[in-house]
C-alpha positions as a Markdown table, in Angstrom:
| # | Residue | x | y | z |
|---|---|---|---|---|
| 1 | Met | 106.6 | 111.4 | 97.7 |
| 2 | His | 104.4 | 114.3 | 98.5 |
| 3 | Tyr | 101.8 | 113.7 | 101.2 |
| 4 | Leu | 99.1 | 115.9 | 102.5 |
| 5 | Gly | 99.5 | 115.9 | 106.3 |
| 6 | Ala | 99.3 | 112.1 | 106.7 |
| 7 | Thr | 101.7 | 109.2 | 106.6 |
| 8 | Ala | 100.9 | 106.7 | 103.9 |
| 9 | Pro | 100.5 | 103.1 | 105.2 |
| 10 | Ala | 103.0 | 100.5 | 104.3 |
| 11 | Leu | 102.1 | 98.4 | 101.3 |
| 12 | Lys | 101.8 | 94.7 | 102.2 |
| 13 | Ala | 100.5 | 93.3 | 99.0 |
| 14 | Ala | 100.6 | 94.9 | 95.5 |
| 15 | Val | 97.1 | 94.3 | 94.1 |
| 16 | Pro | 96.9 | 94.8 | 90.3 |
| 17 | Val | 95.7 | 98.3 | 89.2 |
| 18 | Ser | 94.1 | 99.6 | 86.0 |
| 19 | Ile | 94.8 | 103.2 | 85.0 |
| 20 | Leu | 92.1 | 104.8 | 82.9 |
| 21 | Lys | 93.0 | 107.8 | 80.8 |
| 22 | Pro | 90.2 | 109.6 | 78.8 |
| 23 | Leu | 91.9 | 111.8 | 76.1 |
| 24 | Ala | 90.6 | 114.5 | 73.9 |
| 25 | Gly | 93.2 | 116.4 | 71.8 |
| 26 | Leu | 96.7 | 117.5 | 72.6 |
| 27 | Asp | 97.0 | 119.0 | 76.0 |
| 28 | Arg | 100.1 | 121.0 | 76.9 |
| 29 | Glu | 103.0 | 118.6 | 77.6 |
| 30 | Leu | 100.8 | 115.6 | 77.1 |
| 31 | Glu | 103.6 | 113.2 | 76.3 |
| 32 | Ser | 105.5 | 114.2 | 79.5 |
| 33 | Asn | 102.3 | 113.8 | 81.6 |
| 34 | Leu | 101.5 | 110.3 | 80.2 |
| 35 | Arg | 105.1 | 109.1 | 80.4 |
| 36 | Thr | 104.9 | 109.4 | 84.2 |
| 37 | Phe | 102.2 | 106.8 | 84.3 |
| 38 | Phe | 104.2 | 104.4 | 82.2 |
| 39 | Glu | 107.1 | 104.8 | 84.6 |
| 40 | Gln | 105.3 | 103.7 | 87.7 |
| 41 | Asp | 107.3 | 101.7 | 90.2 |
| 42 | Tyr | 104.7 | 99.0 | 90.7 |
| 43 | Pro | 104.8 | 95.3 | 89.8 |
| 44 | Ser | 101.3 | 94.9 | 88.3 |
| 45 | Phe | 99.4 | 97.6 | 86.4 |
| 46 | Glu | 97.9 | 98.3 | 83.0 |
| 47 | Ile | 97.0 | 101.5 | 81.2 |
| 48 | Leu | 93.9 | 102.0 | 79.1 |
| 49 | Phe | 93.4 | 105.1 | 76.9 |
| 50 | Ala | 90.2 | 106.2 | 75.3 |
| 51 | Val | 89.7 | 108.7 | 72.4 |
| 52 | Arg | 86.6 | 109.6 | 70.5 |
| 53 | Asp | 88.0 | 108.6 | 67.1 |
| 54 | Ala | 91.2 | 107.4 | 65.4 |
| 55 | Glu | 91.9 | 110.9 | 64.1 |
| 56 | Asp | 92.5 | 112.3 | 67.6 |
| 57 | Pro | 96.0 | 113.7 | 67.7 |
| 58 | Ala | 96.5 | 112.4 | 71.2 |
| 59 | Leu | 96.6 | 108.9 | 69.7 |
| 60 | Ala | 100.0 | 109.5 | 68.1 |
| 61 | Val | 101.5 | 110.4 | 71.4 |
| 62 | Val | 99.9 | 107.3 | 73.0 |
| 63 | Glu | 101.3 | 105.0 | 70.3 |
| 64 | Lys | 104.8 | 106.5 | 70.7 |
| 65 | Leu | 104.8 | 105.8 | 74.4 |
| 66 | Arg | 103.4 | 102.3 | 74.0 |
| 67 | Ala | 106.3 | 101.5 | 71.6 |
| 68 | Glu | 108.8 | 102.9 | 74.2 |
| 69 | Tyr | 107.3 | 100.9 | 77.1 |
| 70 | Pro | 106.3 | 97.5 | 75.6 |
| 71 | Gln | 106.6 | 95.9 | 79.1 |
| 72 | Val | 103.7 | 97.9 | 80.3 |
| 73 | Pro | 100.3 | 96.3 | 79.3 |
| 74 | Ser | 98.3 | 99.0 | 77.5 |
| 75 | Arg | 95.2 | 99.3 | 75.3 |
| 76 | Val | 93.4 | 101.9 | 73.3 |
| 77 | Val | 89.6 | 102.2 | 73.1 |
| 78 | Ile | 88.0 | 104.1 | 70.2 |
| 79 | Ala | 84.9 | 105.3 | 71.9 |
| 80 | Gly | 83.0 | 106.9 | 69.1 |
| 81 | Glu | 80.3 | 109.5 | 69.5 |
| 82 | Pro | 78.9 | 109.5 | 73.1 |
| 83 | Pro | 75.2 | 108.7 | 73.4 |
| 84 | Tyr | 74.9 | 111.2 | 76.3 |
| 85 | Pro | 76.4 | 114.6 | 77.2 |
| 86 | Asn | 79.2 | 113.5 | 79.5 |
| 87 | Ser | 81.7 | 112.2 | 77.0 |
| 88 | Lys | 84.4 | 111.6 | 79.7 |
| 89 | Val | 82.0 | 109.3 | 81.5 |
| 90 | Phe | 81.3 | 107.4 | 78.3 |
| 91 | Lys | 85.0 | 106.8 | 77.8 |
| 92 | Leu | 85.5 | 105.8 | 81.4 |
| 93 | Asp | 82.6 | 103.3 | 81.2 |
| 94 | Leu | 84.1 | 101.7 | 78.1 |
| 95 | Met | 87.6 | 101.5 | 79.6 |
| 96 | Met | 86.2 | 100.1 | 82.9 |
| 97 | Arg | 84.4 | 97.3 | 80.9 |
| 98 | Ala | 87.7 | 96.5 | 79.3 |
| 99 | Ala | 89.9 | 96.8 | 82.4 |
| 100 | Ala | 91.3 | 93.6 | 83.9 |
| 101 | Asn | 91.4 | 94.8 | 87.5 |
| 102 | Asp | 89.1 | 96.0 | 90.3 |
| 103 | Leu | 91.2 | 98.9 | 91.6 |
| 104 | Leu | 90.9 | 101.8 | 89.1 |
| 105 | Val | 92.9 | 105.0 | 88.9 |
| 106 | Met | 90.9 | 107.4 | 86.7 |
| 107 | Ser | 93.1 | 110.3 | 85.8 |
| 108 | Asp | 92.8 | 113.2 | 83.3 |
| 109 | Ser | 95.4 | 113.9 | 80.6 |
| 110 | Asp | 96.9 | 117.0 | 82.3 |
| 111 | Ile | 98.1 | 115.1 | 85.3 |
| 112 | Arg | 101.7 | 114.3 | 86.1 |
| 113 | Val | 102.8 | 112.0 | 89.0 |
| 114 | Glu | 105.9 | 110.5 | 90.6 |
| 115 | Pro | 106.7 | 106.8 | 90.3 |
| 116 | His | 105.2 | 106.1 | 93.7 |
| 117 | Leu | 101.6 | 107.0 | 93.0 |
| 118 | Leu | 100.3 | 103.4 | 92.6 |
| 119 | Arg | 102.2 | 102.2 | 95.6 |
| 120 | Ser | 100.7 | 105.0 | 97.7 |
| 121 | Val | 97.1 | 104.6 | 96.7 |
| 122 | Ala | 97.2 | 100.8 | 96.7 |
| 123 | Ala | 98.5 | 100.9 | 100.3 |
| 124 | Glu | 95.5 | 103.1 | 101.2 |
| 125 | Phe | 93.1 | 100.7 | 99.5 |
| 126 | Gln | 94.3 | 97.8 | 101.7 |
| 127 | Asp | 91.4 | 99.0 | 103.9 |
| 128 | Pro | 88.6 | 96.8 | 102.6 |
| 129 | Lys | 85.9 | 99.4 | 103.5 |
| 130 | Leu | 87.5 | 102.1 | 101.4 |
| 131 | Ala | 85.8 | 102.6 | 98.1 |
| 132 | Val | 86.8 | 106.0 | 96.6 |
| 133 | Ala | 89.7 | 108.4 | 97.1 |
| 134 | Thr | 90.3 | 111.9 | 95.8 |
| 135 | Cys | 94.0 | 112.7 | 95.0 |
| 136 | Pro | 94.6 | 116.3 | 96.0 |
| 137 | Tyr | 96.7 | 118.3 | 93.5 |
| 138 | Arg | 99.3 | 121.0 | 93.2 |
| 139 | Ala | 98.5 | 123.1 | 90.2 |
| 140 | Met | 101.3 | 124.0 | 87.8 |
| 141 | Pro | 100.7 | 127.1 | 85.6 |
| 142 | Gly | 101.1 | 127.4 | 81.9 |
| 143 | Pro | 102.8 | 130.5 | 80.3 |
| 144 | Thr | 99.7 | 132.8 | 80.3 |
| 145 | Phe | 98.6 | 135.3 | 83.0 |
| 146 | Trp | 95.2 | 133.6 | 83.1 |
| 147 | Ser | 96.8 | 130.3 | 83.8 |
| 148 | Ser | 98.7 | 131.8 | 86.7 |
| 149 | Leu | 95.5 | 133.3 | 88.1 |
| 150 | Glu | 93.7 | 129.9 | 88.0 |
| 151 | Thr | 96.7 | 128.1 | 89.4 |
| 152 | Thr | 96.9 | 130.6 | 92.4 |
| 153 | Gly | 93.2 | 129.9 | 93.2 |
| 154 | Met | 93.6 | 126.2 | 93.0 |
| 155 | Asn | 96.7 | 126.2 | 95.2 |
| 156 | Thr | 95.3 | 128.5 | 97.9 |
| 157 | Asp | 91.6 | 127.8 | 98.0 |
| 158 | Phe | 90.7 | 124.4 | 96.4 |
| 159 | Ile | 92.3 | 122.0 | 98.9 |
| 160 | Ser | 91.5 | 124.3 | 101.9 |
| 161 | Gly | 87.8 | 124.1 | 100.9 |
| 162 | Ile | 88.0 | 120.3 | 100.8 |
| 163 | Leu | 89.8 | 120.2 | 104.2 |
| 164 | Val | 87.0 | 122.4 | 105.7 |
| 165 | Ala | 84.3 | 120.1 | 104.3 |
| 166 | Arg | 86.1 | 117.1 | 105.6 |
| 167 | Met | 86.4 | 118.7 | 109.1 |
| 168 | Ile | 82.7 | 119.6 | 109.2 |
| 169 | Glu | 81.0 | 116.5 | 107.7 |
| 170 | Gly | 83.7 | 114.1 | 106.7 |
| 171 | Met | 84.6 | 113.1 | 103.1 |
| 172 | Arg | 81.2 | 112.3 | 101.5 |
| 173 | Phe | 82.2 | 113.3 | 98.0 |
| 174 | Ala | 85.1 | 113.0 | 95.5 |
| 175 | Val | 86.4 | 115.8 | 93.3 |
| 176 | Gly | 89.4 | 116.5 | 91.2 |
| 177 | Pro | 91.3 | 115.3 | 88.1 |
| 178 | Thr | 92.4 | 111.9 | 89.6 |
| 179 | Ile | 90.0 | 109.6 | 91.4 |
| 180 | Val | 90.8 | 106.1 | 92.7 |
| 181 | Ala | 87.9 | 103.7 | 93.1 |
| 182 | Arg | 87.0 | 100.1 | 93.2 |
| 183 | Arg | 85.2 | 98.9 | 90.1 |
| 184 | Ser | 83.0 | 96.6 | 92.2 |
| 185 | Val | 81.7 | 99.5 | 94.2 |
| 186 | Ile | 81.0 | 101.7 | 91.1 |
| 187 | Gln | 79.0 | 98.8 | 89.7 |
| 188 | Glu | 77.2 | 98.4 | 93.0 |
| 189 | Ile | 76.1 | 102.0 | 93.2 |
| 190 | Gly | 74.7 | 101.8 | 89.6 |
| 191 | Gly | 77.7 | 102.0 | 87.4 |
| 192 | Phe | 78.5 | 104.9 | 85.1 |
| 193 | Asp | 75.0 | 104.6 | 83.8 |
| 194 | Arg | 73.9 | 106.3 | 87.0 |
| 195 | Leu | 76.6 | 108.9 | 86.8 |
| 196 | Lys | 76.4 | 109.7 | 83.1 |
| 197 | Asp | 74.0 | 112.6 | 83.3 |
| 198 | Phe | 75.9 | 114.6 | 85.9 |
| 199 | Leu | 78.4 | 117.2 | 85.1 |
| 200 | Ala | 80.4 | 116.6 | 88.3 |
| 201 | Glu | 80.4 | 112.8 | 88.0 |
| 202 | Asp | 83.4 | 112.6 | 90.4 |
| 203 | Phe | 81.4 | 114.4 | 93.1 |
| 204 | Val | 78.4 | 112.1 | 92.9 |
| 205 | Met | 80.5 | 109.0 | 92.6 |
| 206 | Gly | 81.9 | 109.8 | 96.1 |
| 207 | Lys | 78.5 | 110.8 | 97.4 |
| 208 | Phe | 76.7 | 107.6 | 96.2 |
| 209 | Ala | 79.6 | 105.5 | 97.6 |
| 210 | Ala | 79.4 | 107.2 | 101.0 |
| 211 | Asp | 75.6 | 106.9 | 101.0 |
| 212 | Ala | 76.0 | 103.2 | 100.4 |
| 213 | Gly | 78.1 | 102.9 | 103.6 |
| 214 | Tyr | 81.6 | 102.8 | 102.0 |
| 215 | Gly | 84.6 | 104.8 | 102.9 |
| 216 | Val | 85.6 | 107.9 | 101.0 |
| 217 | Ile | 88.9 | 109.7 | 101.7 |
| 218 | Leu | 91.2 | 112.5 | 100.7 |
| 219 | Ser | 94.3 | 110.6 | 99.6 |
| 220 | Ser | 97.7 | 111.3 | 101.1 |
| 221 | Tyr | 99.3 | 111.5 | 97.7 |
| 222 | Val | 99.5 | 114.9 | 95.9 |
| 223 | Ile | 99.5 | 114.9 | 92.1 |
| 224 | Glu | 100.5 | 117.7 | 89.8 |
| 225 | His | 97.8 | 119.3 | 87.7 |
| 226 | His | 99.4 | 121.1 | 84.7 |
| 227 | Ile | 97.2 | 123.9 | 83.5 |
| 228 | Gly | 97.2 | 124.6 | 79.8 |
| 229 | Ser | 97.9 | 127.9 | 78.0 |
| 230 | Thr | 94.4 | 129.2 | 78.6 |
| 231 | Asp | 93.2 | 132.6 | 77.5 |
| 232 | Leu | 90.5 | 134.8 | 79.1 |
| 233 | Arg | 87.6 | 133.3 | 77.2 |
| 234 | His | 88.5 | 129.7 | 78.1 |
| 235 | Asn | 89.4 | 130.6 | 81.6 |
| 236 | Ala | 86.0 | 132.4 | 82.1 |
| 237 | Ala | 84.1 | 129.4 | 80.6 |
| 238 | His | 86.0 | 127.0 | 82.9 |
| 239 | Arg | 85.2 | 129.1 | 86.0 |
| 240 | Leu | 81.6 | 129.5 | 85.1 |
| 241 | Arg | 81.3 | 125.7 | 84.6 |
| 242 | Trp | 82.9 | 125.1 | 87.9 |
| 243 | Val | 80.9 | 127.5 | 90.0 |
| 244 | Arg | 77.5 | 126.7 | 88.5 |
| 245 | Ser | 78.2 | 123.0 | 88.9 |
| 246 | Thr | 79.4 | 123.4 | 92.5 |
| 247 | Arg | 76.4 | 125.5 | 93.5 |
| 248 | Arg | 74.1 | 122.6 | 92.3 |
| 249 | Ser | 76.3 | 119.8 | 93.9 |
| 250 | Arg | 76.7 | 121.5 | 97.3 |
| 251 | Pro | 74.2 | 124.4 | 97.6 |
| 252 | Ala | 74.8 | 125.1 | 101.3 |
| 253 | Gly | 78.5 | 124.8 | 101.0 |
| 254 | Tyr | 78.5 | 127.1 | 98.0 |
| 255 | Val | 76.8 | 129.8 | 100.0 |
| 256 | Gly | 79.3 | 129.2 | 102.8 |
| 257 | Gln | 82.2 | 129.9 | 100.5 |
| 258 | Leu | 81.5 | 133.6 | 101.0 |
| 259 | Phe | 83.2 | 133.3 | 104.5 |
| 260 | Thr | 86.4 | 132.0 | 102.9 |
| 261 | Met | 86.8 | 135.2 | 100.9 |
| 262 | Pro | 88.2 | 137.7 | 103.4 |
| 263 | Leu | 89.8 | 140.1 | 100.9 |
| 264 | Pro | 86.7 | 141.1 | 98.9 |
| 265 | Leu | 84.7 | 141.2 | 102.1 |
| 266 | Ala | 87.3 | 143.4 | 103.7 |
| 267 | Leu | 87.2 | 145.8 | 100.7 |
| 268 | Ile | 83.4 | 146.0 | 100.9 |
| 269 | Leu | 83.6 | 146.7 | 104.6 |
| 270 | Trp | 86.3 | 149.4 | 104.1 |
| 271 | Met | 84.1 | 151.1 | 101.5 |
| 272 | Ala | 81.0 | 151.0 | 103.7 |
| 273 | Ala | 82.8 | 152.0 | 107.0 |
| 274 | Pro | 86.3 | 153.5 | 106.4 |
| 275 | Ala | 86.9 | 153.8 | 110.1 |
| 276 | Trp | 87.0 | 150.0 | 110.4 |
| 277 | Trp | 90.1 | 149.8 | 108.3 |
| 278 | Pro | 92.1 | 147.9 | 111.0 |
| 279 | Leu | 89.7 | 145.0 | 110.5 |
| 280 | Cys | 90.4 | 145.1 | 106.8 |
| 281 | Val | 94.1 | 144.9 | 107.4 |
| 282 | Gly | 93.6 | 142.0 | 109.7 |
| 283 | Ala | 91.5 | 140.1 | 107.2 |
| 284 | Ile | 94.0 | 140.6 | 104.5 |
| 285 | Ala | 96.8 | 139.4 | 106.8 |
| 286 | Ile | 94.8 | 136.3 | 107.6 |
| 287 | Arg | 94.2 | 135.6 | 103.9 |
| 288 | Met | 97.8 | 136.0 | 103.0 |
| 289 | Gly | 98.9 | 133.8 | 105.8 |
| 290 | Ala | 96.4 | 131.1 | 104.9 |
| 291 | Ala | 97.4 | 131.3 | 101.2 |
| 292 | Trp | 101.1 | 130.8 | 102.2 |
| 293 | Ile | 100.3 | 127.8 | 104.4 |
| 294 | Met | 98.2 | 126.0 | 101.8 |
| 295 | Ser | 100.5 | 126.7 | 98.9 |
| 296 | Arg | 103.9 | 126.5 | 100.4 |
| 297 | Arg | 103.6 | 124.3 | 103.5 |
| 298 | Val | 100.9 | 121.9 | 102.4 |
| 299 | Leu | 101.2 | 121.6 | 98.6 |
| 300 | Lys | 104.9 | 122.7 | 98.2 |
| 301 | Ala | 103.8 | 125.0 | 95.4 |
| 302 | Asn | 105.3 | 128.4 | 94.5 |
| 303 | Leu | 103.1 | 131.4 | 95.4 |
| 304 | Asn | 103.1 | 134.7 | 93.4 |
| 305 | Trp | 101.9 | 137.2 | 96.1 |
| 306 | Ala | 101.0 | 139.9 | 93.5 |
| 307 | Val | 98.5 | 137.6 | 91.9 |
| 308 | Val | 96.6 | 136.6 | 95.1 |
| 309 | Pro | 94.5 | 139.7 | 95.4 |
| 310 | Ile | 93.6 | 139.8 | 91.7 |
| 311 | Glu | 92.6 | 136.1 | 91.9 |
| 312 | Asp | 90.6 | 136.7 | 95.1 |
| 313 | Leu | 88.6 | 139.5 | 93.4 |
| 314 | Met | 88.0 | 137.4 | 90.3 |
| 315 | Ala | 87.0 | 134.4 | 92.4 |
| 316 | Phe | 84.4 | 136.6 | 94.2 |
| 317 | Val | 83.0 | 137.9 | 90.9 |
| 318 | Phe | 82.6 | 134.4 | 89.5 |
| 319 | Trp | 81.2 | 133.2 | 92.8 |
| 320 | Val | 78.4 | 135.8 | 92.4 |
| 321 | Ala | 78.0 | 134.8 | 88.8 |
| 322 | Gly | 77.4 | 131.2 | 89.9 |
| 323 | Phe | 74.0 | 132.2 | 91.3 |
| 324 | Phe | 72.9 | 133.2 | 87.9 |
| 325 | Gly | 72.5 | 131.4 | 84.6 |
| 326 | Asn | 72.2 | 127.7 | 83.8 |
| 327 | Thr | 74.3 | 127.2 | 80.7 |
| 328 | Ile | 77.9 | 126.1 | 80.5 |
| 329 | Val | 80.5 | 125.7 | 77.7 |
| 330 | Trp | 82.6 | 122.5 | 77.7 |
| 331 | Arg | 85.1 | 121.8 | 74.9 |
| 332 | Asp | 83.3 | 124.4 | 72.7 |
| 333 | Arg | 79.9 | 122.8 | 73.2 |
| 334 | Lys | 77.1 | 124.5 | 75.0 |
| 335 | Tyr | 75.0 | 122.7 | 77.7 |
| 336 | Arg | 72.1 | 123.4 | 80.0 |
| 337 | Leu | 72.8 | 122.6 | 83.6 |
| 338 | Leu | 69.8 | 121.3 | 85.5 |
| 339 | Ala | 68.9 | 122.0 | 89.2 |
| 340 | Asp | 70.2 | 118.7 | 90.5 |
| 341 | Gly | 73.6 | 118.8 | 88.7 |
| 342 | Arg | 72.6 | 116.9 | 85.6 |
| 343 | Phe | 73.1 | 118.5 | 82.3 |
| 344 | Glu | 72.0 | 118.2 | 78.7 |
| 345 | Leu | 73.4 | 119.3 | 75.3 |
| 346 | Leu | 71.9 | 122.3 | 73.7 |
| 347 | Lys | 71.4 | 121.9 | 70.0 |
């Protein structure tokens, strides 16, 4: 097991779990990713898959695995065309309605786990006040340079940002490609009908649960997020979608991200006041040390030192870009992002 600075509690009773998998096309190594969910070392769980239509190529992979693991209860939901912009939420809503269990593991198609995932999160949810948990992730790069850049940013900055937010105000949000939640709490806070218009539905799910008085945590279990073979165009679209959404979800926190970017700040300082170069060297050393601790010590991920400064400069550029524009591209469709984090499809 891979834990994030905490010891998982002992599992006393294995409550049944429903795994919800929204799918859209053939992600890189999709079969290997999905197989790890069929191979969970857990006595009672089911897997539900949702695709938009029966022509989705992911469906063939699902049917192959269902035939290989007949002992694992599984179902496929054909969702059809979503009636609102967030097609992922529409699929999750349909799967939740069909799910047999209260404890839900909602996980994207590019996630890979060890057989202990369900035991770990079920043990954490023995706390009756706990409603939502974010599973931190270790990003695994695809074969392209842009994938390596994105992976470096995720493994050195993403979790550290969450840890800082947790330290300052506690976990009052959820984020990431695998969220664990109680169906009863999702229904109590308004169901997916309340979340459907938000781009970052995971974030507001955690926020609404925390506002209702329920517990929200960063899980102790680290998953693997396998990044596809992205090119520059798709990488830029993804980054813009992320920064513009984050700025609207956490406006104050987004501005504060500037102070987590020592390398570009050090370069700006050096250009403005060359005599202060020792401070620049110190800032760079701190950045590299923090990157090593987060990637190697916390997430157990490989770190390409040469990529770190390139990624830092790109992250700074996209952080600035996040203050401008209100459109995003998601799965080749263009949307307008509203001030409160909701979004709408542009015709």
